[in-house]
PyMOL Python script that loads the backbone (N, CA, C, O; Angstrom):
from pymol import cmd

cmd.read_pdbstr("""\
ATOM      1  N   MET A   1       0.800  -1.196   0.000  1.00  0.00           N
ATOM      2  CA  MET A   1       0.000   0.000   0.000  1.00  0.00           C
ATOM      3  C   MET A   1       0.848   1.268   0.000  1.00  0.00           C
ATOM      4  O   MET A   1       0.496   2.247  -0.658  1.00  0.00           O
ATOM      5  N   ALA A   2       1.919   1.260   0.704  1.00  0.00           N
ATOM      6  CA  ALA A   2       2.780   2.433   0.758  1.00  0.00           C
ATOM      7  C   ALA A   2       3.389   2.709  -0.609  1.00  0.00           C
ATOM      8  O   ALA A   2       3.590   3.864  -0.983  1.00  0.00           O
ATOM      9  N   THR A   3       3.681   1.647  -1.352  1.00  0.00           N
ATOM     10  CA  THR A   3       4.242   1.852  -2.683  1.00  0.00           C
ATOM     11  C   THR A   3       3.201   2.389  -3.644  1.00  0.00           C
ATOM     12  O   THR A   3       3.532   3.165  -4.541  1.00  0.00           O
ATOM     13  N   ASP A   4       1.929   1.985  -3.474  1.00  0.00           N
ATOM     14  CA  ASP A   4       0.857   2.527  -4.329  1.00  0.00           C
ATOM     15  C   ASP A   4       0.685   4.027  -4.095  1.00  0.00           C
ATOM     16  O   ASP A   4       0.502   4.790  -5.043  1.00  0.00           O
ATOM     17  N   ALA A   5       0.744   4.437  -2.851  1.00  0.00           N
ATOM     18  CA  ALA A   5       0.623   5.857  -2.516  1.00  0.00           C
ATOM     19  C   ALA A   5       1.811   6.637  -3.080  1.00  0.00           C
ATOM     20  O   ALA A   5       1.644   7.748  -3.582  1.00  0.00           O
ATOM     21  N   ALA A   6       2.982   6.068  -3.000  1.00  0.00           N
ATOM     22  CA  ALA A   6       4.172   6.738  -3.524  1.00  0.00           C
ATOM     23  C   ALA A   6       4.092   6.848  -5.050  1.00  0.00           C
ATOM     24  O   ALA A   6       4.464   7.871  -5.624  1.00  0.00           O
ATOM     25  N   ILE A   7       3.609   5.800  -5.691  1.00  0.00           N
ATOM     26  CA  ILE A   7       3.475   5.829  -7.157  1.00  0.00           C
ATOM     27  C   ILE A   7       2.445   6.873  -7.579  1.00  0.00           C
ATOM     28  O   ILE A   7       2.663   7.601  -8.547  1.00  0.00           O
ATOM     29  N   ASP A   8       1.323   6.951  -6.859  1.00  0.00           N
ATOM     30  CA  ASP A   8       0.309   7.964  -7.170  1.00  0.00           C
ATOM     31  C   ASP A   8       0.860   9.375  -6.981  1.00  0.00           C
ATOM     32  O   ASP A   8       0.588  10.276  -7.775  1.00  0.00           O
ATOM     33  N   ARG A   9       1.635   9.549  -5.922  1.00  0.00           N
ATOM     34  CA  ARG A   9       2.228  10.876  -5.669  1.00  0.00           C
ATOM     35  C   ARG A   9       3.198  11.250  -6.785  1.00  0.00           C
ATOM     36  O   ARG A   9       3.201  12.394  -7.239  1.00  0.00           O
ATOM     37  N   VAL A  10       4.009  10.314  -7.230  1.00  0.00           N
ATOM     38  CA  VAL A  10       4.959  10.580  -8.317  1.00  0.00           C
ATOM     39  C   VAL A  10       4.196  10.891  -9.605  1.00  0.00           C
ATOM     40  O   VAL A  10       4.593  11.782 -10.356  1.00  0.00           O
ATOM     41  N   ARG A  11       3.106  10.164  -9.869  1.00  0.00           N
ATOM     42  CA  ARG A  11       2.288  10.424 -11.071  1.00  0.00           C
ATOM     43  C   ARG A  11       1.689  11.834 -11.029  1.00  0.00           C
ATOM     44  O   ARG A  11       1.701  12.554 -12.027  1.00  0.00           O
ATOM     45  N   ARG A  12       1.172  12.211  -9.870  1.00  0.00           N
ATOM     46  CA  ARG A  12       0.595  13.564  -9.739  1.00  0.00           C
ATOM     47  C   ARG A  12       1.665  14.637  -9.960  1.00  0.00           C
ATOM     48  O   ARG A  12       1.427  15.643 -10.629  1.00  0.00           O
ATOM     49  N   GLU A  13       2.833  14.401  -9.391  1.00  0.00           N
ATOM     50  CA  GLU A  13       3.933  15.362  -9.569  1.00  0.00           C
ATOM     51  C   GLU A  13       4.368  15.447 -11.029  1.00  0.00           C
ATOM     52  O   GLU A  13       4.641  16.532 -11.542  1.00  0.00           O
ATOM     53  N   LEU A  14       4.431  14.287 -11.695  1.00  0.00           N
ATOM     54  CA  LEU A  14       4.787  14.290 -13.121  1.00  0.00           C
ATOM     55  C   LEU A  14       3.720  14.995 -13.956  1.00  0.00           C
ATOM     56  O   LEU A  14       4.048  15.765 -14.859  1.00  0.00           O
ATOM     57  N   ASP A  15       2.447  14.738 -13.661  1.00  0.00           N
ATOM     58  CA  ASP A  15       1.360  15.421 -14.378  1.00  0.00           C
ATOM     59  C   ASP A  15       1.455  16.937 -14.187  1.00  0.00           C
ATOM     60  O   ASP A  15       1.306  17.707 -15.136  1.00  0.00           O
ATOM     61  N   ARG A  16       1.707  17.350 -12.934  1.00  0.00           N
ATOM     62  CA  ARG A  16       1.837  18.786 -12.658  1.00  0.00           C
ATOM     63  C   ARG A  16       3.030  19.371 -13.397  1.00  0.00           C
ATOM     64  O   ARG A  16       2.937  20.467 -13.948  1.00  0.00           O
ATOM     65  N   ALA A  17       4.140  18.663 -13.416  1.00  0.00           N
ATOM     66  CA  ALA A  17       5.340  19.145 -14.112  1.00  0.00           C
ATOM     67  C   ALA A  17       5.108  19.241 -15.615  1.00  0.00           C
ATOM     68  O   ALA A  17       5.532  20.205 -16.253  1.00  0.00           O
ATOM     69  N   PHE A  18       4.428  18.229 -16.187  1.00  0.00           N
ATOM     70  CA  PHE A  18       4.128  18.276 -17.627  1.00  0.00           C
ATOM     71  C   PHE A  18       3.159  19.402 -17.958  1.00  0.00           C
ATOM     72  O   PHE A  18       3.317  20.067 -18.981  1.00  0.00           O
ATOM     73  N   ASP A  19       2.162  19.628 -17.115  1.00  0.00           N
ATOM     74  CA  ASP A  19       1.221  20.728 -17.348  1.00  0.00           C
ATOM     75  C   ASP A  19       1.943  22.071 -17.313  1.00  0.00           C
ATOM     76  O   ASP A  19       1.687  22.943 -18.144  1.00  0.00           O
ATOM     77  N   LYS A  20       2.844  22.234 -16.350  1.00  0.00           N
ATOM     78  CA  LYS A  20       3.610  23.477 -16.261  1.00  0.00           C
ATOM     79  C   LYS A  20       4.513  23.643 -17.483  1.00  0.00           C
ATOM     80  O   LYS A  20       4.655  24.746 -18.011  1.00  0.00           O
ATOM     81  N   THR A  21       5.123  22.542 -17.928  1.00  0.00           N
ATOM     82  CA  THR A  21       5.990  22.592 -19.107  1.00  0.00           C
ATOM     83  C   THR A  21       5.195  22.967 -20.354  1.00  0.00           C
ATOM     84  O   THR A  21       5.659  23.764 -21.170  1.00  0.00           O
ATOM     85  N   ARG A  22       3.989  22.392 -20.505  1.00  0.00           N
ATOM     86  CA  ARG A  22       3.130  22.735 -21.650  1.00  0.00           C
ATOM     87  C   ARG A  22       2.751  24.218 -21.623  1.00  0.00           C
ATOM     88  O   ARG A  22       2.766  24.887 -22.656  1.00  0.00           O
ATOM     89  N   ALA A  23       2.416  24.718 -20.448  1.00  0.00           N
ATOM     90  CA  ALA A  23       2.064  26.136 -20.328  1.00  0.00           C
ATOM     91  C   ALA A  23       3.259  27.019 -20.664  1.00  0.00           C
ATOM     92  O   ALA A  23       3.113  28.037 -21.342  1.00  0.00           O
ATOM     93  N   ASP A  24       4.433  26.634 -20.195  1.00  0.00           N
ATOM     94  CA  ASP A  24       5.645  27.400 -20.514  1.00  0.00           C
ATOM     95  C   ASP A  24       5.944  27.370 -22.009  1.00  0.00           C
ATOM     96  O   ASP A  24       6.335  28.388 -22.581  1.00  0.00           O
ATOM     97  N   LEU A  25       5.765  26.211 -22.648  1.00  0.00           N
ATOM     98  CA  LEU A  25       6.002  26.114 -24.094  1.00  0.00           C
ATOM     99  C   LEU A  25       4.998  26.953 -24.881  1.00  0.00           C
ATOM    100  O   LEU A  25       5.357  27.567 -25.885  1.00  0.00           O
ATOM    101  N   ASP A  26       3.745  26.982 -24.434  1.00  0.00           N
ATOM    102  CA  ASP A  26       2.747  27.840 -25.090  1.00  0.00           C
ATOM    103  C   ASP A  26       3.157  29.303 -24.980  1.00  0.00           C
ATOM    104  O   ASP A  26       3.070  30.056 -25.950  1.00  0.00           O
ATOM    105  N   ARG A  27       3.601  29.696 -23.800  1.00  0.00           N
ATOM    106  CA  ARG A  27       4.029  31.089 -23.589  1.00  0.00           C
ATOM    107  C   ARG A  27       5.238  31.414 -24.457  1.00  0.00           C
ATOM    108  O   ARG A  27       5.304  32.493 -25.046  1.00  0.00           O
ATOM    109  N   ILE A  28       6.189  30.497 -24.542  1.00  0.00           N
ATOM    110  CA  ILE A  28       7.381  30.713 -25.373  1.00  0.00           C
ATOM    111  C   ILE A  28       6.987  30.845 -26.840  1.00  0.00           C
ATOM    112  O   ILE A  28       7.540  31.672 -27.565  1.00  0.00           O
ATOM    113  N   GLU A  29       6.030  30.027 -27.275  1.00  0.00           N
ATOM    114  CA  GLU A  29       5.582  30.095 -28.668  1.00  0.00           C
ATOM    115  C   GLU A  29       4.942  31.440 -28.978  1.00  0.00           C
ATOM    116  O   GLU A  29       5.189  32.018 -30.036  1.00  0.00           O
ATOM    117  N   ILE A  30       4.131  31.934 -28.072  1.00  0.00           N
ATOM    118  CA  ILE A  30       3.486  33.239 -28.271  1.00  0.00           C
ATOM    119  C   ILE A  30       4.529  34.353 -28.288  1.00  0.00           C
ATOM    120  O   ILE A  30       4.475  35.242 -29.137  1.00  0.00           O
ATOM    121  N   LEU A  31       5.473  34.307 -27.357  1.00  0.00           N
ATOM    122  CA  LEU A  31       6.513  35.340 -27.312  1.00  0.00           C
ATOM    123  C   LEU A  31       7.402  35.293 -28.552  1.00  0.00           C
ATOM    124  O   LEU A  31       7.800  36.340 -29.063  1.00  0.00           O
ATOM    125  N   ALA A  32       7.719  34.097 -29.039  1.00  0.00           N
ATOM    126  CA  ALA A  32       8.549  33.978 -30.244  1.00  0.00           C
ATOM    127  C   ALA A  32       7.812  34.532 -31.459  1.00  0.00           C
ATOM    128  O   ALA A  32       8.423  35.188 -32.303  1.00  0.00           O
ATOM    129  N   ALA A  33       6.508  34.278 -31.560  1.00  0.00           N
ATOM    130  CA  ALA A  33       5.730  34.818 -32.680  1.00  0.00           C
ATOM    131  C   ALA A  33       5.684  36.342 -32.613  1.00  0.00           C
ATOM    132  O   ALA A  33       5.807  37.010 -33.640  1.00  0.00           O
ATOM    133  N   GLY A  34       5.509  36.892 -31.426  1.00  0.00           N
ATOM    134  CA  GLY A  34       5.520  38.343 -31.271  1.00  0.00           C
ATOM    135  C   GLY A  34       6.864  38.947 -31.617  1.00  0.00           C
ATOM    136  O   GLY A  34       6.933  39.987 -32.273  1.00  0.00           O
ATOM    137  N   LEU A  35       7.918  38.309 -31.184  1.00  0.00           N
ATOM    138  CA  LEU A  35       9.260  38.795 -31.489  1.00  0.00           C
ATOM    139  C   LEU A  35       9.522  38.765 -32.993  1.00  0.00           C
ATOM    140  O   LEU A  35      10.106  39.700 -33.542  1.00  0.00           O
ATOM    141  N   ALA A  36       9.092  37.695 -33.657  1.00  0.00           N
ATOM    142  CA  ALA A  36       9.274  37.601 -35.111  1.00  0.00           C
ATOM    143  C   ALA A  36       8.478  38.685 -35.830  1.00  0.00           C
ATOM    144  O   ALA A  36       8.951  39.251 -36.815  1.00  0.00           O
ATOM    145  N   ALA A  37       7.281  38.975 -35.347  1.00  0.00           N
ATOM    146  CA  ALA A  37       6.456  39.993 -35.993  1.00  0.00           C
ATOM    147  C   ALA A  37       7.055  41.389 -35.805  1.00  0.00           C
ATOM    148  O   ALA A  37       7.047  42.196 -36.735  1.00  0.00           O
ATOM    149  N   PHE A  38       7.571  41.677 -34.616  1.00  0.00           N
ATOM    150  CA  PHE A  38       8.096  43.008 -34.357  1.00  0.00           C
ATOM    151  C   PHE A  38       9.516  43.208 -34.867  1.00  0.00           C
ATOM    152  O   PHE A  38       9.967  44.348 -34.977  1.00  0.00           O
ATOM    153  N   SER A  39      10.227  42.141 -35.179  1.00  0.00           N
ATOM    154  CA  SER A  39      11.590  42.308 -35.668  1.00  0.00           C
ATOM    155  C   SER A  39      11.637  42.515 -37.181  1.00  0.00           C
ATOM    156  O   SER A  39      12.676  42.904 -37.713  1.00  0.00           O
ATOM    157  N   ALA A  40      10.536  42.264 -37.877  1.00  0.00           N
ATOM    158  CA  ALA A  40      10.482  42.489 -39.326  1.00  0.00           C
ATOM    159  C   ALA A  40      10.366  43.991 -39.587  1.00  0.00           C
ATOM    160  O   ALA A  40       9.684  44.692 -38.840  1.00  0.00           O
ATOM    161  N   PRO A  41      11.020  44.494 -40.630  1.00  0.00           N
ATOM    162  CA  PRO A  41      10.907  45.927 -40.919  1.00  0.00           C
ATOM    163  C   PRO A  41       9.496  46.285 -41.370  1.00  0.00           C
ATOM    164  O   PRO A  41       8.773  45.454 -41.919  1.00  0.00           O
ATOM    165  N   ILE A  42       9.127  47.514 -41.134  1.00  0.00           N
ATOM    166  CA  ILE A  42       7.806  47.996 -41.542  1.00  0.00           C
ATOM    167  C   ILE A  42       7.821  48.168 -43.055  1.00  0.00           C
ATOM    168  O   ILE A  42       8.692  48.853 -43.591  1.00  0.00           O
ATOM    169  N   PRO A  43       6.870  47.558 -43.747  1.00  0.00           N
ATOM    170  CA  PRO A  43       6.868  47.696 -45.211  1.00  0.00           C
ATOM    171  C   PRO A  43       6.512  49.126 -45.623  1.00  0.00           C
ATOM    172  O   PRO A  43       5.755  49.816 -44.941  1.00  0.00           O
ATOM    173  N   GLY A  44       7.076  49.549 -46.750  1.00  0.00           N
ATOM    174  CA  GLY A  44       6.750  50.871 -47.257  1.00  0.00           C
ATOM    175  C   GLY A  44       5.317  50.925 -47.744  1.00  0.00           C
ATOM    176  O   GLY A  44       4.751  49.901 -48.128  1.00  0.00           O
ATOM    177  N   TYR A  45       4.738  52.087 -47.733  1.00  0.00           N
ATOM    178  CA  TYR A  45       3.350  52.224 -48.161  1.00  0.00           C
ATOM    179  C   TYR A  45       3.228  53.431 -49.069  1.00  0.00           C
ATOM    180  O   TYR A  45       3.547  54.552 -48.674  1.00  0.00           O
ATOM    181  N   GLU A  46       2.777  53.204 -50.254  1.00  0.00           N
ATOM    182  CA  GLU A  46       2.470  54.259 -51.199  1.00  0.00           C
ATOM    183  C   GLU A  46       1.042  54.026 -51.683  1.00  0.00           C
ATOM    184  O   GLU A  46       0.770  53.014 -52.328  1.00  0.00           O
ATOM    185  N   PRO A  47       0.133  54.943 -51.382  1.00  0.00           N
ATOM    186  CA  PRO A  47      -1.249  54.731 -51.834  1.00  0.00           C
ATOM    187  C   PRO A  47      -1.320  54.743 -53.356  1.00  0.00           C
ATOM    188  O   PRO A  47      -0.610  55.506 -54.010  1.00  0.00           O
ATOM    189  N   GLN A  48      -2.168  53.906 -53.911  1.00  0.00           N
ATOM    190  CA  GLN A  48      -2.311  53.802 -55.356  1.00  0.00           C
ATOM    191  C   GLN A  48      -3.219  54.898 -55.924  1.00  0.00           C
ATOM    192  O   GLN A  48      -3.175  55.174 -57.123  1.00  0.00           O
ATOM    193  N   PHE A  49      -4.016  55.505 -55.100  1.00  0.00           N
ATOM    194  CA  PHE A  49      -4.932  56.535 -55.574  1.00  0.00           C
ATOM    195  C   PHE A  49      -5.092  57.605 -54.498  1.00  0.00           C
ATOM    196  O   PHE A  49      -4.745  57.398 -53.335  1.00  0.00           O
ATOM    197  N   GLN A  50      -5.616  58.733 -54.908  1.00  0.00           N
ATOM    198  CA  GLN A  50      -5.828  59.844 -53.987  1.00  0.00           C
ATOM    199  C   GLN A  50      -7.083  59.577 -53.162  1.00  0.00           C
ATOM    200  O   GLN A  50      -8.163  59.399 -53.725  1.00  0.00           O
ATOM    201  N   HIS A  51      -6.958  59.546 -51.858  1.00  0.00           N
ATOM    202  CA  HIS A  51      -8.099  59.244 -50.995  1.00  0.00           C
ATOM    203  C   HIS A  51      -9.027  60.445 -50.821  1.00  0.00           C
ATOM    204  O   HIS A  51     -10.243  60.287 -50.714  1.00  0.00           O
ATOM    205  N   LEU A  52      -8.462  61.616 -50.796  1.00  0.00           N
ATOM    206  CA  LEU A  52      -9.260  62.812 -50.556  1.00  0.00           C
ATOM    207  C   LEU A  52      -9.234  63.710 -51.790  1.00  0.00           C
ATOM    208  O   LEU A  52      -8.243  63.771 -52.518  1.00  0.00           O
ATOM    209  N   ARG A  53     -10.332  64.392 -51.998  1.00  0.00           N
ATOM    210  CA  ARG A  53     -10.360  65.351 -53.102  1.00  0.00           C
ATOM    211  C   ARG A  53      -9.522  66.565 -52.740  1.00  0.00           C
ATOM    212  O   ARG A  53      -9.331  66.889 -51.567  1.00  0.00           O
ATOM    213  N   ARG A  54      -9.034  67.218 -53.763  1.00  0.00           N
ATOM    214  CA  ARG A  54      -8.283  68.448 -53.521  1.00  0.00           C
ATOM    215  C   ARG A  54      -9.230  69.517 -52.987  1.00  0.00           C
ATOM    216  O   ARG A  54     -10.394  69.590 -53.379  1.00  0.00           O
ATOM    217  N   ALA A  55      -8.718  70.324 -52.104  1.00  0.00           N
ATOM    218  CA  ALA A  55      -9.536  71.390 -51.528  1.00  0.00           C
ATOM    219  C   ALA A  55      -9.690  72.510 -52.546  1.00  0.00           C
ATOM    220  O   ALA A  55      -8.704  73.106 -52.979  1.00  0.00           O
ATOM    221  N   THR A  56     -10.915  72.790 -52.920  1.00  0.00           N
ATOM    222  CA  THR A  56     -11.197  73.872 -53.865  1.00  0.00           C
ATOM    223  C   THR A  56     -12.064  74.933 -53.201  1.00  0.00           C
ATOM    224  O   THR A  56     -12.710  75.735 -53.876  1.00  0.00           O
ATOM    225  N   VAL A  57     -12.071  74.928 -51.898  1.00  0.00           N
ATOM    226  CA  VAL A  57     -12.889  75.882 -51.156  1.00  0.00           C
ATOM    227  C   VAL A  57     -12.181  77.228 -51.125  1.00  0.00           C
ATOM    228  O   VAL A  57     -10.963  77.305 -50.964  1.00  0.00           O
ATOM    229  N   LYS A  58     -12.961  78.277 -51.281  1.00  0.00           N
ATOM    230  CA  LYS A  58     -12.386  79.617 -51.207  1.00  0.00           C
ATOM    231  C   LYS A  58     -12.401  80.080 -49.758  1.00  0.00           C
ATOM    232  O   LYS A  58     -13.401  79.943 -49.054  1.00  0.00           O
ATOM    233  N   ALA A  59     -11.288  80.621 -49.336  1.00  0.00           N
ATOM    234  CA  ALA A  59     -11.191  81.146 -47.974  1.00  0.00           C
ATOM    235  C   ALA A  59     -11.362  82.650 -48.019  1.00  0.00           C
ATOM    236  O   ALA A  59     -10.895  83.320 -48.941  1.00  0.00           O
ATOM    237  N   GLN A  60     -12.028  83.161 -47.027  1.00  0.00           N
ATOM    238  CA  GLN A  60     -12.217  84.605 -46.946  1.00  0.00           C
ATOM    239  C   GLN A  60     -11.598  85.099 -45.649  1.00  0.00           C
ATOM    240  O   GLN A  60     -11.745  84.492 -44.588  1.00  0.00           O
ATOM    241  N   GLU A  61     -10.911  86.207 -45.769  1.00  0.00           N
ATOM    242  CA  GLU A  61     -10.287  86.806 -44.598  1.00  0.00           C
ATOM    243  C   GLU A  61     -11.296  87.740 -43.955  1.00  0.00           C
ATOM    244  O   GLU A  61     -11.881  88.590 -44.626  1.00  0.00           O
ATOM    245  N   LEU A  62     -11.501  87.580 -42.650  1.00  0.00           N
ATOM    246  CA  LEU A  62     -12.455  88.417 -41.942  1.00  0.00           C
ATOM    247  C   LEU A  62     -11.742  89.608 -41.329  1.00  0.00           C
ATOM    248  O   LEU A  62     -10.632  89.485 -40.812  1.00  0.00           O
ATOM    249  N   THR A  63     -12.381  90.742 -41.393  1.00  0.00           N
ATOM    250  CA  THR A  63     -11.829  91.939 -40.755  1.00  0.00           C
ATOM    251  C   THR A  63     -12.259  91.961 -39.295  1.00  0.00           C
ATOM    252  O   THR A  63     -13.006  91.092 -38.845  1.00  0.00           O
ATOM    253  N   SER A  64     -11.789  92.942 -38.572  1.00  0.00           N
ATOM    254  CA  SER A  64     -12.106  93.011 -37.149  1.00  0.00           C
ATOM    255  C   SER A  64     -13.594  93.256 -36.899  1.00  0.00           C
ATOM    256  O   SER A  64     -14.099  92.902 -35.834  1.00  0.00           O
ATOM    257  N   ASP A  65     -14.305  93.854 -37.858  1.00  0.00           N
ATOM    258  CA  ASP A  65     -15.735  94.070 -37.652  1.00  0.00           C
ATOM    259  C   ASP A  65     -16.581  92.875 -38.096  1.00  0.00           C
ATOM    260  O   ASP A  65     -17.806  92.908 -37.975  1.00  0.00           O
ATOM    261  N   GLY A  66     -15.934  91.812 -38.612  1.00  0.00           N
ATOM    262  CA  GLY A  66     -16.640  90.591 -38.943  1.00  0.00           C
ATOM    263  C   GLY A  66     -17.031  90.469 -40.404  1.00  0.00           C
ATOM    264  O   GLY A  66     -17.596  89.450 -40.801  1.00  0.00           O
ATOM    265  N   SER A  67     -16.747  91.478 -41.217  1.00  0.00           N
ATOM    266  CA  SER A  67     -17.105  91.383 -42.640  1.00  0.00           C
ATOM    267  C   SER A  67     -15.969  90.735 -43.421  1.00  0.00           C
ATOM    268  O   SER A  67     -14.807  90.792 -43.018  1.00  0.00           O
ATOM    269  N   ALA A  68     -16.326  90.118 -44.546  1.00  0.00           N
ATOM    270  CA  ALA A  68     -15.327  89.460 -45.400  1.00  0.00           C
ATOM    271  C   ALA A  68     -14.602  90.506 -46.218  1.00  0.00           C
ATOM    272  O   ALA A  68     -15.227  91.389 -46.805  1.00  0.00           O
ATOM    273  N   GLN A  69     -13.266  90.406 -46.258  1.00  0.00           N
ATOM    274  CA  GLN A  69     -12.475  91.404 -46.965  1.00  0.00           C
ATOM    275  C   GLN A  69     -12.118  90.960 -48.369  1.00  0.00           C
ATOM    276  O   GLN A  69     -12.376  91.689 -49.326  1.00  0.00           O
ATOM    277  N   ALA A  70     -11.532  89.782 -48.515  1.00  0.00           N
ATOM    278  CA  ALA A  70     -11.087  89.361 -49.846  1.00  0.00           C
ATOM    279  C   ALA A  70     -11.181  87.845 -49.933  1.00  0.00           C
ATOM    280  O   ALA A  70     -11.092  87.145 -48.924  1.00  0.00           O
ATOM    281  N   SER A  71     -11.363  87.354 -51.141  1.00  0.00           N
ATOM    282  CA  SER A  71     -11.407  85.919 -51.375  1.00  0.00           C
ATOM    283  C   SER A  71     -10.034  85.464 -51.839  1.00  0.00           C
ATOM    284  O   SER A  71      -9.427  86.078 -52.716  1.00  0.00           O
ATOM    285  N   ILE A  72      -9.560  84.403 -51.254  1.00  0.00           N
ATOM    286  CA  ILE A  72      -8.277  83.811 -51.639  1.00  0.00           C
ATOM    287  C   ILE A  72      -8.563  82.363 -51.991  1.00  0.00           C
ATOM    288  O   ILE A  72      -9.161  81.631 -51.202  1.00  0.00           O
ATOM    289  N   ARG A  73      -8.133  81.950 -53.179  1.00  0.00           N
ATOM    290  CA  ARG A  73      -8.369  80.565 -53.593  1.00  0.00           C
ATOM    291  C   ARG A  73      -7.298  79.669 -52.985  1.00  0.00           C
ATOM    292  O   ARG A  73      -6.104  79.930 -53.136  1.00  0.00           O
ATOM    293  N   ARG A  74      -7.728  78.610 -52.296  1.00  0.00           N
ATOM    294  CA  ARG A  74      -6.808  77.645 -51.688  1.00  0.00           C
ATOM    295  C   ARG A  74      -6.467  76.564 -52.688  1.00  0.00           C
ATOM    296  O   ARG A  74      -7.302  76.164 -53.500  1.00  0.00           O
ATOM    297  N   ARG A  75      -5.263  76.105 -52.624  1.00  0.00           N
ATOM    298  CA  ARG A  75      -4.842  74.988 -53.470  1.00  0.00           C
ATOM    299  C   ARG A  75      -4.445  73.833 -52.644  1.00  0.00           C
ATOM    300  O   ARG A  75      -4.059  72.794 -53.180  1.00  0.00           O
TER     301      ARG A  75
END
""", "prot")
cmd.dss("prot")
cmd.show_as("cartoon", "prot")
cmd.util.cbc("prot")
cmd.orient("prot")
């Protein structure tokens, strides 16, 4: 009986050790994937088309009394 108890205790300890090892390996895998992703250079980006229309709004300069003085075309 004493040997059965000792064998069960060793099995539980081995199961706990394997579970901890699996968790550590999962963590290492996640950290390695993150390291690989962050160590790659950032790819260059050039948009293929213009996302925004050019501003064709006319701006007006306001005087101190609040009236518009002159129109200036923005480019």
